[in-house]
Every structure is written in structure tokens, then in C-alpha cells.
KEFI-350659 format. One line per 3 residues: number of its first residue (from 1); for each residue z, x, y of C-alpha. Coordinates in nm, 4 decimals. Last residue first. Layout:
<recs>
NUM> Z/X/Y | ... .
</recs>
This chain:
<recs>
109> -0.6588/-2.7796/3.3035 | -0.8259/-2.8051/2.9465 | -0.6038/-2.4811/2.7957 .
106> -0.2810/-2.6376/2.9833 | -0.3659/-2.9578/2.8641 | -0.4187/-2.8635/2.5050 .
103> -0.0924/-2.6657/2.5037 | 0.0857/-3.0031/2.5870 | -0.1106/-3.1646/2.3365 .
100> 0.0138/-2.9541/2.0529 | 0.3991/-2.9690/2.1764 | 0.3535/-3.3408/2.1482 .
97> 0.2334/-3.3150/1.7830 | 0.5589/-3.1502/1.6773 | 0.6076/-3.1502/1.3020 .
94> 0.2489/-3.1422/1.2159 | 0.1915/-2.7750/1.3479 | 0.5322/-2.6672/1.2226 .
91> 0.4590/-2.7787/0.8838 | 0.1048/-2.6437/0.8470 | 0.2310/-2.2948/0.9977 .
88> 0.5140/-2.3055/0.6932 | 0.2397/-2.4207/0.4380 | 0.0301/-2.1396/0.5213 .
85> 0.3061/-1.9018/0.5390 | 0.4253/-1.9994/0.1871 | 0.0777/-1.9292/0.0410 .
82> 0.0578/-1.6028/0.2264 | 0.3663/-1.5038/0.0484 | 0.2945/-1.6551/-0.3147 .
79> -0.0117/-1.4549/-0.3118 | 0.0852/-1.2148/-0.5806 | 0.2503/-1.5171/-0.7935 .
76> -0.0668/-1.7132/-0.7634 | -0.3043/-1.4387/-0.8633 | -0.0680/-1.3831/-1.1596 .
73> -0.1171/-1.7484/-1.2263 | -0.5041/-1.7350/-1.1912 | -0.5232/-1.4544/-1.4299 .
70> -0.2994/-1.6216/-1.6896 | -0.5104/-1.9271/-1.6738 | -0.8705/-1.7507/-1.6630 .
67> -0.7343/-1.5294/-1.9572 | -0.5965/-1.8534/-2.1511 | -0.9456/-2.0376/-2.1104 .
64> -1.1424/-1.7001/-2.2189 | -0.9748/-1.7001/-2.5478 | -1.1686/-1.4764/-2.7900 .
61> -1.3952/-1.2997/-2.5204 | -1.0660/-1.2267/-2.3218 | -0.9113/-1.1028/-2.6441 .
58> -1.1918/-0.8614/-2.7131 | -1.2111/-0.7291/-2.3383 | -0.8449/-0.6670/-2.3722 .
55> -0.8838/-0.4697/-2.7108 | -1.1467/-0.2669/-2.5592 | -0.9672/-0.1912/-2.2428 .
52> -0.6583/-0.1136/-2.4537 | -0.8497/0.1231/-2.6369 | -1.0420/0.3110/-2.3586 .
49> -0.7006/0.3188/-2.1796 | -0.5445/0.5043/-2.4897 | -0.8545/0.7228/-2.5365 .
46> -0.8399/0.8287/-2.1754 | -0.4793/0.9100/-2.2089 | -0.5244/1.1314/-2.4737 .
43> -0.7909/1.3075/-2.2893 | -0.5751/1.3504/-2.0025 | -0.3014/1.4838/-2.2174 .
40> -0.5135/1.7300/-2.3874 | -0.6488/1.8737/-2.0472 | -0.2876/1.8868/-1.9424 .
37> -0.1704/2.0732/-2.2208 | -0.4714/2.3198/-2.2142 | -0.4130/2.3868/-1.8529 .
34> -0.0071/2.4302/-1.9094 | -0.0880/2.6970/-2.2056 | 0.0542/2.5522/-2.5089 .
31> -0.2612/2.5567/-2.7218 | -0.3619/2.9278/-2.6444 | -0.0277/3.0670/-2.7060 .
28> -0.0324/2.8683/-3.0404 | -0.3598/3.0168/-3.1537 | -0.2456/3.3594/-3.0578 .
25> 0.1004/3.3161/-3.2687 | -0.1243/3.2067/-3.5538 | -0.3544/3.4822/-3.5509 .
22> -0.0585/3.7268/-3.4910 | 0.0647/3.5847/-3.8121 | -0.2460/3.6198/-4.0048 .
19> -0.2715/3.9802/-3.8746 | 0.1058/4.0368/-4.0025 | 0.0527/3.8830/-4.3430 .
16> -0.2897/4.0977/-4.4010 | -0.0815/4.4107/-4.2676 | 0.1996/4.3365/-4.5228 .
13> -0.0357/4.2890/-4.7933 | -0.2243/4.6121/-4.7300 | 0.1350/4.8014/-4.6982 .
10> 0.2566/4.6818/-5.0112 | -0.1010/4.7709/-5.1602 | -0.0385/5.1094/-5.0091 .
7> 0.3039/5.1336/-5.1592 | 0.2115/5.0681/-5.5356 | 0.4796/4.9232/-5.6995 .
4> 0.2654/4.6379/-5.8693 | 0.4433/4.2799/-5.8233 | 0.5146/4.1351/-6.1488 .
1> 0.5000/3.7732/-6.1691 .
</recs>
């Protein structure tokens, strides 16, 4: 390919290339602004959460009993402290019935 030796044509090509480069730089600067990056991250997170929720809903619809069992297991794990406290309280109340009647005498008397 032969390039014409016309300086005006070379300047025009250089100007066109420079304008194209500056437009690209301007686009990059706009995309890399912190506010735009944050907005893009939020939109990506929303899409991810929506996708996960959709998949989870579909899984629950396909296997409702499994979902109920898993949810119950998680609930029991989270409530294990309360459950232990209930059993300890009942154990102490049934272990010493005399203590319970003495407190009843004080309440009644």
C-alpha cells in the first residue's frame, strides 16, 4: 500500500486519529468515575441477587419437602441456645420438688 506524501492528508489522518483517541479517553474517564463504578456494581449485585432468588424459588418449587427440612434444621441450629435453656430450666424445676413447695408456702402464707 502506498501512502500519499501529501502533508495535508497526513495532518487530516493524524487529526482524525487524535480525535478518535480523545473520544476513547473521554469514554474511559466517564466509565471510571467512582459514582459510575458504584452504580455499575449495584446493578450487577441486583442482577446476581435476582438470579439467585429465581433459582432458589425454582429449587423450592421442585423439592418443597427438602426445603422445609433444611429450613427446619437451620432454625433448630439458630435456636439451640433457647432450646438448651428450656431443657435446663425444666430439669432444675423437676429435680428439686421440695424447693418448689417451699416457695409455694411463702407465696400462699
